[in-house]
matplotlib code that plots the C-alpha trace (Angstrom):
import matplotlib.pyplot as plt

x = [129.3, 125.5, 123.7, 121.2, 117.6, 116.8, 114.8, 117.1, 120.1, 118.0, 117.2, 120.8, 121.9, 119.4, 120.5, 124.0, 123.5, 121.4, 124.1, 126.6, 124.6, 124.0, 127.8, 129.4, 126.4, 126.4, 122.7, 121.7, 123.3, 125.8, 122.9, 120.4, 123.4, 124.1, 120.4, 118.6, 115.6, 112.8, 114.5, 111.7, 112.4, 111.0, 109.9, 110.2, 107.6, 104.1, 102.9, 105.6, 105.0, 101.0, 101.8, 104.2, 101.5, 98.6, 100.9, 101.8, 98.2, 98.8, 96.6, 98.1, 100.3, 101.9, 105.2, 108.1, 110.8, 114.0, 112.6, 109.3, 111.3, 113.8, 110.6, 109.7, 110.8, 108.3, 106.7, 104.2, 103.6, 103.0, 100.6, 100.7, 101.6, 105.3, 107.9, 110.7, 112.0, 114.1, 113.8, 113.9, 117.3, 116.3, 114.5, 117.5, 115.8, 113.9, 114.0, 111.0, 110.2, 107.5, 107.1, 106.0, 103.6, 104.9, 107.0, 110.1, 113.3, 116.1, 116.9, 119.8, 117.8, 117.8, 121.2, 122.3, 119.6, 122.0, 119.3, 117.1, 116.3, 113.1, 112.7, 109.9, 110.2, 107.6, 106.1, 108.4, 110.4, 113.7, 116.3, 119.6, 120.3, 123.6, 122.6, 121.5, 124.7, 126.1, 122.6, 124.5, 121.6, 119.0, 117.5, 114.6, 114.6, 111.7, 111.9, 109.8, 108.3, 110.8, 113.4, 116.3, 118.6, 121.7, 122.1, 125.5, 124.8, 123.4, 126.4, 127.7, 124.3, 125.3, 122.9, 120.0, 117.5, 114.7, 114.9, 112.4, 112.5, 110.0, 108.9, 112.2, 114.9, 117.5, 119.8, 122.5, 122.5, 126.0, 126.0, 123.9, 126.6, 128.0, 124.7, 124.7, 122.3, 119.4, 116.5, 113.8, 114.5, 111.8, 113.0, 110.2, 109.6, 113.0, 115.5, 117.5, 119.2, 122.3, 121.5, 125.3, 125.3, 122.8, 124.8, 126.3, 123.4, 123.1, 120.6, 118.0, 114.5, 112.4, 113.3, 110.6, 112.1, 109.0, 109.0, 112.5, 115.0, 116.3, 117.2, 119.9, 118.8, 122.0, 123.2, 120.3, 121.5, 123.4, 120.8, 120.7, 117.8, 115.5, 111.7, 109.9, 111.1, 108.9, 110.4, 107.3, 107.1, 110.8, 112.6, 113.6, 114.1, 116.3, 114.9, 117.5, 119.7, 116.5, 116.3, 118.7, 116.6, 115.4, 114.1, 111.7, 108.2, 106.8, 108.0, 106.2, 107.4, 104.5, 105.0, 108.1, 109.4, 109.7, 109.1, 111.0, 110.1, 111.4, 114.4, 111.9, 110.8, 112.7, 111.3, 109.4, 108.9, 106.9, 103.6, 102.9, 104.2, 103.0, 103.7, 100.9, 101.6, 104.7, 105.2, 105.0, 103.3, 104.8, 103.9, 104.5, 107.5, 105.8, 102.9, 104.0, 104.0, 101.2, 100.4, 98.8, 98.4, 99.5, 97.1, 97.2, 100.5, 101.5, 103.1, 104.8, 104.0, 105.7, 105.2, 102.3, 102.6, 98.8, 98.0, 97.0, 93.3, 92.4, 89.0, 90.3, 93.5, 93.9, 96.8, 96.9, 97.5, 97.7, 97.3, 100.4, 102.6, 100.5, 101.4, 99.9, 100.4, 98.0, 96.2, 94.8, 94.1, 93.3, 90.5, 90.2, 88.5, 89.1, 90.3, 89.7, 87.6, 88.7, 87.4, 89.3, 92.5, 92.8, 92.1, 90.4, 90.4, 88.2, 89.8, 88.8, 89.4, 93.1, 95.6, 96.2, 99.7, 99.2, 96.6, 95.7, 94.5, 93.2, 93.2, 92.2, 92.7, 89.6, 90.1, 88.2, 89.9, 91.4, 95.0, 94.5, 96.2, 95.1, 97.2, 97.0, 99.5, 100.3, 101.4, 103.2, 101.9, 103.7, 101.6, 102.1, 102.1, 103.5, 106.9, 107.6, 106.8, 104.1, 105.4, 107.3, 106.0, 106.4, 106.5, 104.8, 107.0, 109.9, 110.8, 109.2, 109.9, 109.1, 108.7, 105.9, 107.4, 105.8, 107.1, 109.7, 108.2, 105.0, 105.9, 103.5, 103.1, 100.8, 100.6, 97.5, 95.8, 92.6, 91.2, 92.2, 95.2, 98.1, 98.0, 101.1, 102.1, 101.6, 102.1, 104.1, 102.2, 105.3, 107.7, 105.3, 107.4, 105.2, 106.9, 106.3, 106.1, 103.2, 101.1, 98.9, 99.5, 97.5, 97.2, 96.1, 94.9, 94.8, 94.7, 96.9, 96.9, 99.9, 98.6, 100.3, 99.6, 96.6, 95.1, 95.6, 96.4, 98.3, 96.2, 97.2, 96.0, 98.5, 98.6, 100.9, 101.1, 102.5, 104.1, 103.3, 106.5, 108.4, 110.4, 113.9, 113.6, 116.4, 114.4, 116.3, 113.3, 114.5, 111.6, 113.9, 114.2, 118.0, 120.5, 123.5, 124.9, 122.6, 119.5, 120.2, 120.0, 117.3, 114.6, 114.6, 115.1, 112.2, 114.3, 116.5, 120.5, 121.3, 119.9, 119.2, 117.5, 114.1, 111.7, 109.9, 113.0, 112.9, 116.0, 115.7, 115.6, 118.9, 120.7, 119.7, 120.9, 124.4, 124.8, 123.6, 126.2, 128.8, 129.4, 128.9, 129.2, 128.5, 129.6, 129.8, 128.4, 129.5, 125.9, 123.4, 123.0, 125.7, 124.7, 124.6, 124.3, 122.0, 122.0, 125.8, 127.8, 129.7, 133.3, 135.6, 137.4, 134.0, 133.3, 136.5, 135.7, 132.1, 133.6, 136.7, 134.3, 132.2, 134.8, 138.4, 140.1, 140.4, 144.3, 144.8, 148.1, 148.5, 151.8, 154.5, 154.5, 151.4, 150.3, 148.7, 150.5, 147.9, 147.2, 150.3, 150.4, 148.7, 146.0, 142.4, 141.2, 145.0, 144.6, 141.0, 142.0, 145.5, 143.2, 141.0, 144.0, 145.4, 142.2, 141.9, 138.7, 140.1, 143.0, 142.7, 143.3, 146.4, 148.5, 151.3, 154.5, 154.5, 152.0, 148.3, 146.0, 143.0, 141.6, 139.9, 137.9, 136.2, 132.6, 131.9, 129.8, 127.1, 129.1, 132.2, 129.7, 128.7, 132.2, 133.1, 130.6, 130.9, 134.6, 133.6, 131.0, 132.9, 130.0, 131.1, 129.8, 127.8, 127.1, 125.7, 122.5, 122.6, 119.6, 120.2, 117.6, 118.3, 117.5, 120.8, 123.2, 124.1, 126.4, 129.8, 129.5, 132.1, 130.8, 128.0, 128.2, 128.6, 125.5, 123.5, 124.6, 123.4, 119.9, 119.7, 120.3, 117.9, 120.6, 119.5, 116.3, 117.2, 115.4, 111.9, 111.7, 109.1, 111.3, 111.7, 114.2, 117.6, 120.7, 122.2, 126.0, 127.8, 125.6, 127.2, 126.2, 124.5, 125.4, 121.8, 121.9, 124.9, 123.1, 120.5, 122.8, 124.9, 121.7, 120.2, 123.7, 123.9, 120.2, 118.9, 121.5, 124.0, 121.1]
y = [192.9, 193.3, 192.1, 189.6, 189.7, 187.4, 184.9, 184.6, 183.8, 181.4, 179.5, 179.4, 178.1, 175.3, 174.5, 174.4, 172.3, 170.0, 169.4, 168.9, 166.2, 164.3, 164.2, 163.7, 162.8, 166.0, 167.2, 170.7, 170.7, 173.7, 175.5, 175.2, 176.2, 179.5, 180.6, 183.0, 181.8, 183.8, 182.6, 180.8, 177.1, 175.8, 172.1, 171.0, 168.5, 170.0, 166.7, 166.9, 170.6, 170.0, 167.0, 169.1, 171.7, 169.3, 167.6, 170.7, 172.1, 175.0, 175.9, 174.7, 177.4, 178.3, 179.1, 177.2, 179.1, 177.8, 178.4, 176.6, 173.7, 173.5, 172.5, 169.4, 166.4, 163.9, 163.6, 160.7, 161.7, 158.2, 157.5, 161.1, 160.9, 162.0, 161.4, 163.8, 164.2, 167.5, 170.1, 167.7, 168.3, 171.7, 169.8, 169.4, 168.1, 165.3, 162.2, 160.2, 160.2, 158.0, 158.1, 154.6, 154.2, 157.0, 156.9, 157.8, 156.2, 158.5, 159.2, 161.4, 164.6, 162.9, 161.8, 164.6, 164.3, 163.3, 163.3, 160.7, 157.6, 156.4, 155.6, 153.7, 153.4, 150.5, 150.0, 152.9, 152.5, 152.6, 150.1, 151.8, 152.7, 153.9, 157.7, 156.4, 154.8, 157.5, 157.9, 156.4, 157.7, 155.3, 153.0, 151.9, 151.1, 149.8, 149.2, 146.2, 145.5, 147.8, 147.1, 146.8, 143.7, 144.6, 145.0, 146.4, 150.1, 149.5, 147.5, 150.2, 151.4, 149.8, 151.7, 150.0, 148.3, 147.4, 146.4, 145.1, 144.4, 141.7, 140.6, 142.0, 140.1, 140.0, 136.7, 137.6, 138.8, 139.1, 143.1, 142.6, 140.5, 143.7, 145.0, 144.0, 146.0, 144.6, 143.5, 143.0, 141.7, 140.9, 139.7, 137.3, 136.8, 137.0, 134.7, 134.0, 130.4, 131.2, 132.3, 132.5, 136.2, 136.2, 134.0, 136.8, 138.9, 138.4, 141.3, 139.9, 139.2, 138.8, 137.3, 136.9, 134.7, 133.3, 132.3, 132.0, 129.2, 128.2, 124.6, 124.9, 126.8, 125.9, 129.6, 130.5, 128.3, 131.0, 133.9, 134.0, 137.0, 135.5, 135.3, 135.2, 133.2, 132.8, 130.3, 129.3, 128.1, 127.3, 123.9, 123.1, 119.3, 119.4, 121.4, 120.2, 123.4, 125.4, 123.0, 125.1, 128.6, 128.4, 132.0, 131.5, 132.1, 132.1, 129.8, 129.2, 126.4, 125.6, 124.8, 123.0, 119.5, 118.6, 115.1, 114.9, 117.4, 115.7, 118.4, 121.1, 119.3, 121.3, 124.9, 125.3, 129.0, 128.4, 130.1, 129.6, 126.5, 126.4, 123.2, 122.7, 121.6, 119.4, 115.8, 114.9, 111.8, 111.5, 114.3, 112.5, 114.4, 117.8, 116.8, 119.7, 122.5, 124.5, 123.2, 126.0, 124.5, 120.7, 120.3, 119.5, 117.3, 115.8, 112.5, 110.0, 106.5, 103.4, 102.0, 99.5, 96.8, 96.6, 93.3, 94.3, 94.4, 94.2, 95.7, 96.7, 96.8, 96.3, 97.7, 96.5, 98.6, 102.0, 104.4, 103.0, 105.8, 108.4, 109.1, 112.4, 114.2, 114.2, 110.8, 111.9, 109.5, 109.7, 108.6, 107.8, 110.7, 110.2, 107.9, 104.4, 102.7, 101.0, 97.9, 95.9, 97.8, 97.4, 100.1, 99.2, 101.3, 100.4, 100.4, 101.2, 99.4, 100.2, 100.3, 103.9, 105.5, 106.1, 105.7, 108.4, 108.0, 111.0, 111.1, 113.6, 113.9, 112.7, 116.2, 118.7, 121.6, 124.4, 123.5, 119.8, 117.4, 116.1, 114.4, 113.0, 110.2, 109.3, 105.8, 105.3, 102.2, 99.7, 97.1, 93.7, 90.7, 87.4, 87.9, 84.2, 83.0, 80.4, 77.1, 75.1, 71.9, 68.6, 65.0, 62.1, 60.5, 63.3, 65.3, 68.8, 72.0, 75.7, 78.7, 81.3, 84.5, 88.1, 91.5, 92.2, 94.1, 92.0, 89.8, 86.7, 84.6, 82.1, 80.4, 78.4, 76.6, 78.3, 76.1, 73.5, 71.1, 69.2, 65.7, 64.6, 68.4, 70.3, 73.9, 74.6, 77.1, 78.9, 79.0, 78.7, 76.1, 73.8, 70.5, 66.8, 64.0, 64.5, 61.2, 62.2, 63.3, 66.6, 70.1, 71.4, 74.9, 76.1, 79.3, 80.4, 83.1, 84.5, 86.4, 88.6, 89.0, 91.5, 89.2, 90.9, 88.6, 88.2, 86.1, 84.3, 81.5, 79.0, 76.1, 73.2, 70.8, 67.3, 65.0, 60.9, 59.2, 58.0, 55.6, 57.1, 60.0, 60.4, 62.1, 65.0, 67.5, 69.4, 67.9, 67.1, 63.4, 63.1, 63.3, 65.5, 68.5, 71.0, 68.3, 68.2, 72.0, 72.8, 73.1, 75.9, 74.3, 75.3, 76.9, 79.7, 79.3, 83.1, 85.3, 88.3, 86.1, 85.0, 82.9, 85.9, 87.6, 88.1, 86.0, 83.4, 80.5, 81.7, 82.6, 79.2, 77.5, 79.4, 78.3, 74.7, 74.2, 76.0, 78.8, 81.1, 80.5, 84.3, 86.0, 84.1, 85.9, 85.5, 84.2, 82.7, 82.2, 83.7, 86.9, 86.7, 90.6, 90.5, 94.2, 94.8, 95.5, 92.6, 93.1, 91.8, 89.4, 88.0, 87.2, 85.5, 83.3, 82.3, 81.6, 79.5, 77.4, 76.6, 75.8, 75.6, 72.0, 71.0, 70.4, 74.0, 75.6, 79.4, 80.7, 82.2, 85.3, 87.2, 88.2, 91.5, 94.3, 95.0, 91.1, 89.1, 85.7, 85.4, 87.8, 87.0, 85.3, 85.4, 81.7, 82.4, 85.7, 84.0, 81.2, 84.0, 85.3, 82.1, 80.8, 84.2, 84.9, 88.4, 90.4, 93.2, 96.9, 97.9, 100.3, 102.6, 100.3, 97.2, 94.7, 95.2, 95.5, 93.4, 96.0, 93.3, 95.6, 97.5, 97.0, 94.9, 96.7, 94.8, 95.2, 93.4, 90.5, 90.0, 89.9, 87.4, 84.9, 85.3, 84.4, 81.5, 80.0, 81.0, 80.7, 79.9, 81.6, 84.1, 87.3, 90.3, 91.8, 94.9, 96.3, 96.2, 94.7, 97.2, 100.8, 101.9, 99.9, 100.3, 98.4, 99.2, 100.2, 98.6, 94.9, 95.1, 91.5, 90.2, 91.7, 91.1, 87.5, 87.3, 88.7, 86.4, 83.3, 84.7, 85.1, 88.5, 89.8, 93.9, 96.4, 97.7, 101.4, 103.7, 103.7, 100.1, 97.6, 98.6, 96.9, 99.6, 98.6, 100.9, 100.2, 98.1, 94.7, 93.3, 90.2, 89.0, 89.8, 87.9, 84.9, 85.0, 85.1, 82.3, 80.4, 80.9, 80.1, 76.7, 75.5, 77.0, 77.7, 74.7, 72.4]
z = [99.1, 98.9, 102.1, 101.6, 103.1, 106.0, 104.4, 101.4, 103.6, 105.3, 102.0, 101.2, 104.7, 104.5, 101.1, 102.1, 105.2, 103.1, 100.6, 103.2, 105.3, 101.8, 101.1, 104.6, 107.0, 109.0, 108.1, 109.3, 112.5, 111.6, 110.2, 113.1, 115.6, 113.7, 112.9, 114.9, 117.0, 115.0, 111.4, 109.4, 108.3, 105.4, 104.4, 100.9, 101.5, 102.1, 103.6, 106.2, 106.8, 107.3, 109.5, 111.8, 112.3, 112.7, 115.5, 117.2, 117.1, 114.5, 111.5, 108.2, 106.9, 110.2, 109.6, 111.4, 113.4, 114.8, 118.3, 117.5, 116.1, 119.0, 121.5, 119.3, 121.1, 119.9, 116.5, 115.6, 111.9, 110.5, 107.3, 106.3, 102.6, 103.3, 100.8, 101.8, 105.3, 104.4, 107.1, 110.1, 110.5, 112.1, 115.1, 117.1, 120.2, 118.5, 120.7, 119.4, 115.7, 114.2, 110.5, 109.5, 106.6, 104.4, 101.1, 102.7, 101.3, 102.2, 105.9, 105.4, 106.8, 110.3, 110.2, 112.6, 115.3, 118.1, 120.7, 119.0, 121.0, 119.4, 115.6, 113.7, 110.0, 109.6, 105.9, 104.6, 101.3, 103.4, 102.1, 103.3, 107.1, 106.7, 107.3, 110.9, 111.5, 113.8, 115.9, 119.0, 121.6, 119.7, 122.1, 120.1, 116.4, 114.2, 110.3, 109.6, 106.1, 104.5, 101.5, 104.2, 103.8, 105.6, 109.2, 108.9, 109.5, 113.0, 114.2, 116.4, 117.8, 121.0, 123.3, 121.5, 123.8, 121.3, 117.7, 115.4, 111.6, 110.8, 107.2, 105.5, 103.7, 106.3, 106.2, 108.7, 112.3, 112.6, 112.8, 116.1, 118.0, 119.9, 120.8, 124.4, 125.9, 123.5, 125.6, 123.0, 119.6, 116.9, 113.5, 112.3, 108.9, 107.5, 106.1, 109.2, 109.7, 112.1, 115.5, 116.7, 116.8, 119.6, 121.8, 124.0, 124.3, 127.9, 128.4, 125.9, 127.6, 124.7, 121.1, 118.3, 115.4, 113.9, 110.4, 109.4, 108.4, 111.9, 112.7, 115.1, 118.3, 120.4, 120.1, 122.6, 125.3, 126.9, 127.1, 130.9, 130.9, 128.3, 129.5, 126.1, 123.0, 120.0, 117.3, 115.7, 111.9, 111.5, 110.9, 114.5, 115.4, 118.4, 121.5, 124.0, 123.9, 125.4, 128.2, 130.0, 129.8, 133.4, 133.2, 130.3, 131.2, 127.7, 124.9, 121.5, 119.3, 117.0, 113.5, 113.5, 113.2, 117.0, 118.1, 121.3, 124.1, 127.2, 127.3, 128.2, 131.2, 133.6, 132.6, 135.5, 135.3, 132.2, 132.1, 128.3, 126.1, 122.6, 120.7, 118.0, 114.7, 115.5, 115.5, 119.1, 120.2, 123.9, 126.3, 129.4, 130.6, 130.6, 133.0, 135.3, 132.5, 131.2, 127.7, 126.1, 122.8, 121.7, 118.9, 115.3, 115.4, 112.2, 112.8, 110.4, 111.3, 110.2, 106.7, 106.5, 103.9, 102.7, 100.7, 97.0, 96.3, 100.0, 100.9, 104.4, 106.5, 110.2, 112.5, 116.2, 119.0, 116.8, 119.9, 121.5, 120.5, 122.1, 125.7, 127.0, 130.2, 133.6, 132.7, 129.5, 126.6, 122.9, 121.1, 117.2, 115.6, 111.8, 109.4, 110.8, 113.4, 116.5, 118.1, 120.7, 120.2, 116.6, 114.1, 110.7, 107.5, 104.7, 101.4, 97.8, 94.4, 94.4, 97.3, 98.7, 98.7, 102.5, 105.3, 107.9, 111.7, 113.6, 117.2, 119.7, 123.7, 125.7, 127.7, 125.7, 127.3, 125.2, 123.9, 124.4, 122.2, 118.7, 115.9, 112.4, 111.8, 108.2, 107.5, 104.0, 102.3, 100.3, 98.5, 99.5, 97.2, 96.4, 95.1, 93.7, 90.2, 89.6, 91.0, 88.3, 87.1, 89.0, 88.4, 90.3, 92.5, 92.3, 95.5, 95.0, 96.8, 96.3, 98.3, 98.8, 99.2, 100.0, 99.6, 102.3, 105.2, 105.1, 107.9, 107.4, 110.3, 108.8, 105.3, 104.2, 101.4, 101.0, 98.1, 95.9, 96.3, 94.8, 95.7, 97.7, 98.6, 101.8, 102.5, 105.7, 108.0, 109.4, 106.3, 103.5, 101.8, 99.6, 99.4, 99.0, 96.2, 93.9, 93.9, 90.8, 87.4, 85.8, 86.2, 89.7, 90.8, 94.3, 96.3, 99.2, 101.8, 103.8, 106.9, 109.4, 113.1, 112.4, 110.1, 106.6, 104.2, 100.8, 98.5, 95.2, 92.9, 91.3, 88.7, 88.8, 86.3, 87.5, 85.0, 85.1, 86.2, 82.9, 85.0, 84.5, 87.0, 89.5, 92.3, 92.2, 92.2, 89.1, 87.1, 83.9, 84.5, 85.0, 82.3, 82.2, 80.4, 78.7, 79.1, 82.9, 83.0, 80.6, 83.1, 85.8, 89.4, 91.7, 94.3, 93.5, 93.8, 94.0, 96.7, 94.3, 91.6, 92.4, 90.4, 89.2, 87.8, 84.0, 83.4, 86.0, 83.6, 81.9, 85.1, 86.7, 83.9, 83.8, 87.5, 86.8, 83.8, 86.2, 83.8, 86.6, 90.1, 91.4, 94.6, 97.8, 100.6, 104.6, 105.2, 103.0, 99.2, 96.7, 94.7, 90.8, 90.6, 87.3, 86.7, 87.1, 83.9, 82.7, 82.8, 79.8, 82.5, 83.1, 79.7, 79.4, 82.4, 80.8, 77.5, 79.0, 81.2, 78.1, 75.3, 76.9, 77.2, 80.8, 80.4, 79.1, 80.5, 80.3, 79.0, 81.4, 79.4, 79.1, 75.7, 77.3, 78.9, 81.5, 82.5, 84.1, 85.3, 88.8, 88.1, 88.4, 85.1, 83.5, 82.4, 80.9, 79.1, 77.8, 76.3, 74.8, 73.0, 71.8, 70.4, 68.6, 70.3, 71.5, 70.1, 72.7, 72.3, 70.1, 71.8, 70.4, 70.8, 72.9, 73.5, 73.2, 76.2, 77.3, 79.8, 82.1, 84.1, 81.4, 80.8, 77.9, 75.1, 73.2, 70.0, 71.6, 72.9, 69.2, 68.0, 70.7, 69.8, 66.2, 66.4, 68.7, 66.4, 63.2, 60.6, 57.3, 54.1, 56.0, 54.4, 55.9, 54.4, 52.3, 54.4, 58.2, 60.3, 63.0, 62.9, 64.6, 62.5, 58.9, 56.6, 56.9, 60.6, 63.0, 63.9, 61.5, 60.1, 63.6, 64.9, 61.8, 62.2, 65.9, 64.7, 61.9, 64.2, 66.9, 69.5, 69.8, 69.3, 69.8, 71.4, 70.2, 69.7, 68.2, 64.9, 64.9, 66.4, 67.5, 68.9, 70.9, 70.1, 72.7, 75.6, 78.5, 78.6, 81.8, 83.4, 82.8, 79.0, 78.7, 80.5, 77.9, 75.0, 76.1, 76.8, 73.3, 72.1, 73.6, 73.8, 70.3, 68.0, 68.6, 68.7]

ax = plt.figure().add_subplot(projection="3d")
ax.plot(x, y, z, "-o")
ax.set_aspect("equal")
plt.show()
């Protein structure tokens, strides 16, 4: 066999060692062990070679021997333009390697450095830590601002004492759960939310976990050695678990969502406590702690009900929520003026969406308290309709009602009057018996305790006494049936249908005629539920009350498969069938079904009313009055008739009027249809 020259033999050995290291993670250990001390080692990356010569005080180009490399234990070669670490496997005694700010991506060449204790890789292109998984001697590891997302490869590096990986994409700390010797952890600027893996790290003295997604700090409550803890810029609300960490000397909790800091009162070893940019208003519990910074609190105040078109708004005792430590007080700094304990904001032409109040501690020391409280605003106004007409000598009553949440403590008439009527200052009820006919305008104000007032102007027409009134206050002059109920009553019957409701007149008439009774409530007025979909059984009840004979008796055998004697509305549904107003749904074999709880469609409603009225000789038009209905469609005739008789006006759209036949019918729309049928069509 031909004998190789020493240099060639060395290159072959290096190549072989590199290949083995890439495949099995052994690196160049075998090669270094078998090489002679004076053998020359080459580095493929010239930048690495030059950096090694520079830090070992040798001229560029000085060759490296095994002996020379064996003496190297410390290499600080950051920011040298290095891309390839090949050759470092021949530095067997290296204990401290700093290669930050280079373009290195592959750590395989250092996978066999069994004496390495410190490794820094900050701002490199490393994304995979697998090559260093076996470096059990590591005590310090830094790889911040790299492409690393998975900590699994370092799970068995149980000698680690210092670990830093800020500004990466780390989501899970689970691989750290067994690193019980860890003393310092820097994991800021990641995507960490679960701290459970840290719960058993009893040696941890410092943890920097800023700018993550942490909301639950309970796993930290067992850290018996922790001294420095930084949790700034997370999503923490509850700090109670931290109140047990009596070893803490420094705690940073700024830029969170904390409002209650009382649990921290027992941390008597603290020398620095940062709480700025939270939601804190009460610091009295921390009077004995060093508050390094409690500025810039962002507090959400209670909702304010600001009268529409008001030029100013007042709030009594706005500083009451702020309770500071050591006798400090707050002063209003911005947003409003303060006089005699009342804050006042000047308002523009429109009601703002929110009001702000800036306050600052009267102690000007660094880190003193400051806050901006934001109050959501709801415009307040009168919610009742214009009071209805009245009649001379007839008892009259109407209520002034305001937006719920605006607490009116005083109601008054500020100008004008209605002879014979008075306004109750406490309740806002306008009542009495008008003494003079005519149209009267008057203005009112409903004020809260701070003096903010909702204002309105009203007009009431009082009719002369015709001599046949019954004094019932409904302004219709007596009578019965539809005449008695034709005028809407001034006091709503249903709790959810105020005077201002779009269909108040129709719904009030339905109740007056006893076609609808609504839903009884344990306390107060019944509910009509105007926007709810109308069930088919409720439609049957409405029409039954309108048309059925008083002595009607339902059959003992139901005509429908899904409605039985004794069921709610059985009598009404059976009458609908016998009157041929409803045929139900045909089923395969057996009786038809009525489907009582199904929502009634608008087209089905048209069919019911058409059958009820049975118009003679009606012919549907050849051209549909509705854009979404055409001759030949189901229920076209019935819907066209409804439109022609003005029982339905349709829905205005960009392409013309539409009927929307398949839409569910609401209870308020049904009231409107029946109202028009009885009071307009039948008359």
